[in-house]
N, C-alpha and C positions, 0 to 999 in steps of 0.2 A: 594346506591347499595343494602343495606339490604332490603330496601323498594321494589325494583324491584324484588329481589329474592322471597320475601314473596308474592308479587302480582302474579309472574309467578307460584309459587307453588299452590296458591289458585286457579288460573285459570286452572291449569292442573287437579287438583282434581275435579273441577266443570265439566270440559269437560269429564273426565272419568266417572263420575256419570251420566252425560247426555246421553252419548253413551251407557252405560250399561243399563240405564233405557229404552232408545229407543229400544235397541235390545231385552230386556226382554219383552217389550210390544208387539213388533212385533212377537216374538216367541210364544206368547200366542194366536195369531189369527189362526183360522181355515181358510186356504186359498182355495178358490174355483175359478177355472178358468172356465168361461163360454165361449163357442166357438160357436157363431152363424155361421152356415155353409154358404159357398159361399160368395157373395158380389161383388160389382163393376160390371165388365163386365161378371162375372160368376153368372148367374141368377139361377142356379140350375134347378130344375124341374119347368116347366111352363105349366099349363093346365087350360083351361076355364077362363083365366085371373088371375088365382091364382099363385103367384110367391113364390117359396120356399125361396129365400134369404130374402125377406121382412118378411115372417112369422117367419123364424128362428131368425132374429134380434129382432123383436117385442117381441117374447116370452122370449128370453134371457135377454132383458132389464127388462122385468116384473119379471123374476126370481130373477135377481140381486137386484131389488128394494125391494122385499120381504125379501131376505137374509140379506140385509144391515140393516134391523131393529134390527138384533142381533148384539150387539157391539162386540161380540167375533168372528164374521165372516168378513173376508176381501174378497171382490169380485174383481176379475181381469177379464177383457174382452179381447178376442183376437181382437175384433172390436166392436165399439159402433156406427159406422156409415156405410154407404153403400160404403165400400171400399173392394178391393181385397187383401187378405192376403195369401201368399203362405203356403202350408201345413206344411213344415218344420218350418216356422217361428211361426206357431201356437204352435207347440211342444216346440220351443225355448222359447216362452213366458211363458209357463207353467213351464219349467225347470229353467229358470232364476229367476222366482218368488218363486221357492222352494215350490210349491203349494202342498196341500194335496190331492185334486182330480181334475180331468179334465172332463168336461161334454160338449160334442159336440152335438148341436141341429140342426136337419134336418127335412125335410118332404120327404115322399116317393112318388113314382109314378110307374105306370105300364101300359103297353099297354092294359091290361085287365081293363077296366074302372070301373069294379065292385069291384075290389080289395079294401080292406079296413082294418083298424086296426092299432094298435101301436105295435112297437117292439123296443127293446133296445139291442144293440150289445156290446160285449166285444171283445177285440183283440184276434185273433187266426186264425189258419189254418182251412179251411173247404173245402170239395169237394161238399158240398150241392149246387145244381144248383141255387136255389132261393137266398141263401145267397151270392153266388159269383156274381150274377147279381146286387144285391144291392151295394155291394162293388165296382163293376166295374163302376156303375153310379157315385157314390160319388168320386171315384178316378180319373174319367175322367178329372177333373179340372187340373191335372198335365200338361196336354198338353198346358196349357196357360203359363207354365214356360219354357223358352227357353232351359234350360239345364237339363230338368227333367230326362233323361235317366242316366246322371251321378249322379245326386243328389239322385235318388231313385233306385240305384243299378240295373239299366237295366230293370226296370219295364215296362212291355208292357201293355198299357191300353186296348188293344184289346184281351188280354189274362190274365184275373185276376188270373189264376192258377199260373202265374209266381211269385206271392207273396209266394207261398208254398216253393220256393227255397231260399227265403230271410232269413236273420238272424232275428229272432223274439224273443224278450225277453218276452215270454208269461207267464212263470211260476211265475215271480215276480208280486205280487199284483193281481193275477187272482181271488183269493177267495174274496178279497174286492171288486173287480170290479163286480163280479157276484152278490154279496150282494147288492151293490148300484143299479145295473140294475134291480134286482128283486123288490127292494123297489119302483123304478120308475114305473115299470109295474103294481105293485099292486095298486099304486095310480091311475093309468089310468083306470084299470079294476074295482076295487072295490070302489074306491073313485068317479070316474066320470061315470062309466058304459060304458066306451069305449071298444071296441073289442080288446082283447090282442092276439097278434101273438107270444108272448113269449120273453124270453131272448135267444139271439142267439150269434153265434160266426162267425166272418169273418175278412178278412185281410184288414183293412182300413189304408191307408197310413198316415192319420193324427194322428193315434194312435200309430204308430209303434215305435217312438222314445221318447215316453213320459214315464218318470220314476215315476209313481205314479198310483194309481187306476184310470182307465179312462173308459168311456163309450161313445157310440154314440147313440143318441135317434132318432128314426124315429117316429114323432108324429102322422103320418097318411098320407093318400094318397091325394095329390092335384089333382091327375088324376080322383078321384072319386068326382063327382059334390057336393054331400051332405057333404062329409068329407072335401073337399077343402073349401066349404063355411064356415064350422065350424072353420077350421084352420085359415082362413083369417079374422074371426070376432073378435071383441074386447072381447066379452064374452067368446068365445072359447079359445082365447089366455090367458085370465085371469085365466080360469080354469086349462088349461094345465100348466101354470106357477106355480100356487099354488101347483099342484100335484108334480111337479118336485122339488120345493123348500121344500115342506114337506118331500119328500124322502131324500133330502140332509141333512136336519136338523135332521132327524131320524138316518141317517148314522153318522153324527157328534156326536150325543149323544152316539152312540155305540162304536165308535173308537177313539174319541179325548178327551183328558183331557189337559187343558192349563198347559204348563210347565212340562208335564209328557210324557214320551216316550210311545206312544201306536201304532204308525204306522210307519212313515218314518223318522228316525233320520239321517241316512247316505244317503244323496241324491246326485246324480251326478250333477256336475256343467255343464253348456252347453259346456264348452271347452273340457270336458272329455267324452261327450256322444258317439262320434264316436269311440274314443279309447276304451271305456268300452265295446261297442258292439262288436268290433273286438276281444278283450280279452276273451269275453264270448262265442265266436262263437263255440268253440269246446265243451264247457260244456253245451250249451243251450239245453234244453229238450223241445220238442214241446208237448204242452198239447192239446189233441184233446177232446173237450167237445161235447157230443152228443146234438145237438141243439134241438132235439125233447124231450129231457128229462130234460134239465137244469132247466126250470121254475118249473116243478113238484118237482124236487129233491131239489132245493134251499129252497122250502117252507117246505119240509119234515123235521120233527124233527129227528135229528141225535142222535143216542145213544151215550152219552158222554163217553169219556175215563176217565173223572175225577170222580172216585168212592168215593173219600173221602168226609166225611161230612163237612159242613161249607164252607167257601170261600177258594179257592186255586187259585194260579196263575201259568200259564204256558207260554212258549214262542213259538209262532207259527213260525216255520222256513221255512216251505214250503207247497205249495198246488199243487198237481200234479194229472194227470190222470193215473200215473203208480204206482202200489203197490210195495213197497220195503220191504225187510226184515229189521227188526228194529235192525240192527247190526251197530256198530260204523263205520265200513268201508264204509257204505252207506251214512253216515252223517258227513263226514270230521273228524271223530274221536270222535264225541259227544256220550256220553252214555245217558241212561235214556230217550230214545225216545219212544213216544207213538203216536197213530194215531186215527183219526176219519175217517170213510169211508162211502160213499154212492156211487150210481151208476155214478154220474157225476164227483166227485172230492174227493181226499184223502188229509186230512190235517195232517201234521206231527208236533208234539210238542216236545220241549226239556224241561225236568225237571218238577217238581211240588213242589211248596213251599207255605207256609202260609202267608208270608210277601211280600208286594209289593217291598220293598227295596231289598229283596233277588232275586225277579224276575228281577229287573233291573241289578243285577250282572250277572244272567243267560243270559240276553239279550246281555250284553257286551261280554260275552264269545262266544255267537253264532255269533255275528258280527265279532269278531276277527277270527273266523273260516271261514268266507266268506259268511255267511248268512246275507247280508247287508240289506235285506228288512224284516228281522224278527221283530216281535212285540209281546207285552204282551197281553194275553187274560186271562179272569177270569171265574171261575165256582163257582156255589154255589149248594151244594148237587147234583153234577153231571150235572147241567144245566148251559149252558153258560149265563153269565150276562155281563153287561157293566162294564168298569173299574170304571166309576163314582159310580155305585151302590156298587161295591166291596170295594171302599175306604171309604164309609160312616161309 
């Protein structure tokens, strides 16, 4: 009897250690969801024999292969073969896996066969005709889903403006999304010499229920013969994949520290996504980013609010297009609020401390007040630096 008790006790300890270790290891991975657009019976854009779904899948797989060389990155695919995946399921895959970022990969097309260039989108409302047209084409896939009007809140694929009336959780993660998008565009333009059409904003259904930084890449126009040839070539796909992978790696270096809260601690589970969206409907603020200015402004050095010498930590609680008075009533009772401002976006910070351990306490306070997507940022002598550099 004693032998059985001893054996069961040892077994229990072993299992607890195993699961704790497995969880800790899993928690140290930077999780990237790669979403090759279209698939199966949904071919996407097809011009001159160049097929969007094939190019998107090939590039995504190449991006994943490059990222997987880093043992601290876990790559999750919404599809790895030529299959059709519903838009909401792509979001569910990202949320179920508790990922850090979501990257959707596509090719563009236009009736004007001379149109060319790359562009990367963040989620948001726009009335820009060109942006609406791109979103309309990518969202058209919902008609292949029998119950799309119910699932997508009455979205009308013939009227992309109908997205404007939908509940959009745009304010969360928009600053990180713009940062990631700008890195990708910089890689295309300065790394590869491709024409950049900039970082833009539009209402993509695939992005709307994803609770993490997320972007949608248009790698170029298959409708343009020269660009379509490049997009469909092995060399072109290798170059584009490396540019995307390098941007993701750079983003990871800036925002992610294994075992340290830098970005998304409190993430919605799939079962709560609809409930959370409804709960936030009254409080959701629409962030309108001027698509003609985003790329220029994201690269512009912003005058830092951190004036103290040496390294200091703050908690970023919000990024918005609206300027607010820095009073507690505007920030759910929080004091000691500061901000950074440019023409495209205003970042709001809570507190300023010298120790990272103190910053984590501020982060917990911010989250208890309802700023669930808050994260820690670091400054050195007034200039923003990565958390890794600050902790050295």
